[in-house]
C-alpha positions as CSV (number, residue, x, y, z in Angstrom):
1,M,0.0,0.0,0.0
2,K,1.4,3.3,-1.1
3,A,1.9,5.9,1.7
4,V,-0.1,9.1,1.8
5,P,2.1,11.9,0.6
6,A,3.2,14.5,3.2
7,S,1.7,17.3,1.1
8,R,-1.8,15.9,1.8
9,Y,-1.3,16.3,5.6
10,I,-0.3,19.9,5.0
11,V,-3.2,20.7,2.7
12,F,-5.7,19.1,5.1
13,A,-4.3,20.9,8.1
14,I,-4.3,24.3,6.3
15,I,-7.9,23.9,5.2
16,A,-9.1,22.5,8.5
17,F,-7.4,24.9,10.8
18,G,-7.7,27.9,8.4
19,G,-11.4,27.3,8.1
20,L,-11.7,26.8,11.9
21,Y,-10.0,30.1,12.5
22,A,-12.2,31.9,9.9
23,D,-15.3,30.5,11.5
24,L,-14.4,31.2,15.1
25,S,-13.1,34.7,14.4
26,T,-16.2,35.7,12.4
27,K,-18.5,34.4,15.1
28,S,-16.7,36.2,17.8
29,A,-16.6,39.4,15.8
30,M,-20.3,39.3,15.0
31,F,-21.5,38.5,18.5
32,R,-19.2,41.2,19.9
33,W,-20.6,43.7,17.4
34,L,-24.3,42.8,17.4
35,G,-24.7,41.2,20.8
36,M,-26.9,38.2,21.8
37,P,-30.0,37.3,19.7
38,G,-33.1,39.2,20.6
39,Q,-31.2,42.3,21.9
40,P,-31.7,45.6,20.2
41,G,-29.2,45.9,17.3
42,S,-28.7,42.1,16.9
43,T,-29.7,42.5,13.2
44,H,-27.8,44.6,10.7
45,W,-29.3,44.7,7.1
46,V,-26.7,44.9,4.4
47,V,-29.3,44.6,1.6
48,P,-32.7,45.3,3.1
49,Q,-35.0,42.3,3.3
50,V,-32.4,40.2,1.3
51,F,-29.1,39.8,3.3
52,A,-28.3,40.6,6.9
53,F,-25.9,39.9,9.7
54,Q,-28.1,38.6,12.6
55,T,-26.9,36.7,15.6
56,S,-28.7,33.5,16.4
57,L,-28.1,30.5,18.6
58,N,-28.9,27.0,17.3
59,E,-29.2,24.3,20.0
60,G,-30.0,21.7,17.4
61,A,-28.4,20.6,14.1
62,L,-29.3,21.3,10.5
63,F,-32.3,23.8,10.4
64,G,-32.6,23.5,14.2
65,L,-33.6,19.8,14.2
66,G,-33.0,18.1,17.5
67,L,-33.2,21.1,19.8
68,G,-31.7,20.6,23.2
69,M,-29.5,17.7,22.0
70,A,-26.2,19.6,22.0
71,K,-24.4,16.8,23.9
72,V,-25.5,14.2,21.4
73,F,-24.4,16.3,18.5
74,A,-21.1,17.0,20.2
75,L,-20.5,13.3,20.5
76,L,-21.5,12.7,16.9
77,S,-19.1,15.5,15.9
78,V,-16.2,13.9,17.7
79,A,-17.0,10.5,16.1
80,A,-17.2,12.1,12.6
81,A,-13.9,13.9,13.1
82,L,-12.2,10.7,14.1
83,A,-13.8,8.9,11.1
84,I,-12.5,11.5,8.7
85,L,-9.0,11.2,10.1
86,W,-9.1,7.4,9.8
87,W,-10.5,7.5,6.2
88,L,-8.0,10.0,5.0
89,F,-4.8,8.9,6.6
90,V,-5.3,5.2,7.6
91,A,-7.5,4.0,4.8
92,G,-5.6,6.2,2.4
93,A,-8.3,8.5,0.9
94,A,-5.9,11.4,1.2
95,K,-4.1,10.1,-1.9
96,Q,-6.9,11.9,-3.8
97,W,-6.5,15.7,-3.7
98,L,-10.3,16.3,-4.0
99,L,-11.1,14.1,-1.0
100,T,-8.4,15.8,1.0
101,V,-9.8,19.3,0.2
102,A,-13.4,18.2,0.8
103,L,-12.7,16.5,4.1
104,G,-10.5,19.4,5.2
105,G,-13.5,21.7,4.8
106,I,-15.8,19.3,6.5
107,M,-13.4,19.0,9.4
108,A,-13.2,22.8,9.8
109,G,-17.0,22.9,9.9
110,I,-17.2,20.1,12.4
111,L,-14.6,21.6,14.7
112,G,-16.1,25.2,14.5
113,N,-19.6,24.0,15.5
114,L,-18.2,21.6,18.1
115,Y,-16.4,24.4,19.8
116,D,-19.8,26.2,20.2
117,R,-21.7,23.1,21.3
118,I,-19.4,22.3,24.2
119,G,-19.8,25.9,25.5
120,M,-16.3,27.1,24.8
121,P,-17.3,30.7,23.8
122,G,-18.4,31.2,27.5
123,L,-21.8,32.7,26.6
124,I,-24.6,32.8,29.1
125,W,-28.3,33.1,28.5
126,N,-29.3,36.7,29.4
127,Y,-33.0,36.4,28.6
128,P,-35.2,33.7,30.1
129,N,-37.0,31.3,27.8
130,S,-38.8,27.9,28.1
131,L,-35.5,26.0,28.3
132,H,-33.1,28.3,30.1
133,K,-32.8,30.7,33.0
134,D,-30.8,33.9,33.1
135,G,-27.1,33.0,33.7
136,D,-27.3,29.4,32.3
137,P,-24.3,28.6,30.1
138,V,-25.0,28.4,26.3
139,F,-24.4,25.1,24.5
140,A,-25.4,26.2,21.1
141,V,-23.9,27.0,17.7
142,R,-23.5,30.7,17.0
143,D,-24.9,31.7,13.7
144,W,-24.8,35.1,12.1
145,I,-25.6,35.1,8.4
146,L,-29.2,35.7,7.3
147,V,-30.5,35.4,3.7
148,M,-34.1,36.1,2.8
149,F,-35.9,34.7,-0.3
150,G,-38.9,37.1,-0.6
151,N,-40.7,36.8,2.8
152,W,-39.0,33.5,3.6
153,P,-35.8,33.6,5.7
154,W,-33.3,30.8,5.2
155,P,-32.2,29.6,8.6
156,N,-29.2,31.6,9.9
157,F,-25.8,30.0,9.3
158,N,-22.1,30.6,9.7
159,V,-18.8,29.9,8.1
160,A,-18.6,26.4,9.6
161,D,-21.9,25.5,8.0
162,S,-20.7,26.9,4.6
163,L,-17.6,24.8,4.8
164,L,-19.6,21.7,5.7
165,V,-21.9,22.3,2.7
166,C,-19.0,23.0,0.3
167,G,-17.1,19.9,1.5
168,A,-20.2,17.7,1.1
169,A,-20.8,19.1,-2.4
170,L,-17.2,18.2,-3.3
171,L,-17.8,14.7,-2.0
172,V,-20.9,14.3,-4.1
173,Y,-19.0,15.7,-7.2
174,Q,-16.2,13.2,-6.5
175,A,-18.5,10.3,-6.1
176,F,-20.8,10.9,-9.0
177,V,-18.9,13.0,-11.6
178,Q,-15.3,11.9,-11.1
179,G,-16.4,8.4,-10.1
180,D,-18.5,8.0,-13.3
181,A,-15.6,9.3,-15.4
182,K,-13.1,6.9,-13.8
183,A,-15.6,4.0,-14.3
184,T,-16.2,5.0,-18.0
185,G,-12.5,5.3,-18.6
186,S,-11.7,1.9,-17.0
187,N,-14.5,0.3,-19.0
188,A,-13.2,1.8,-22.2
189,L,-9.7,0.5,-21.4
190,Q,-11.1,-3.0,-20.8
191,S,-13.1,-3.1,-24.1
């Protein structure tokens, strides 16, 4: 079995940790600027009724599914991160550039949202709601990008979410487009 080239480790680390830095620094900047969700000034319209910076806390996963299950999603995030490392560097998927790039982006997204889910930002709830009292620690993903389609708002998201989606799109591309091209090429060679 051919070893994974050292360049793949470097590319993966640059994408994963560069993406993590971009995610955490933008979240911190936006929450520092706009404050906690629901406070006056927590929304800043860039293009009125189309695009805004708006702080939001997501205690669930994609589109807010699984509210209140931050610990479960944190454990799943750790498992996914370990699986990515195994797939890339033990199973050898890092031999393919596209997989290295895609999984680097996915890792950045996983780590950025995991950081929030385990309460590392040190936020506290400062407004009571049905699940929390004032002063309770926040175990939720910080989102800050809002896009509107007419009167319909897309759920708020962040850089980590964008990296996850882009990485997943690259995986789909690799599986279906490049995979089909390789299969067609190998079938043509066998004919």
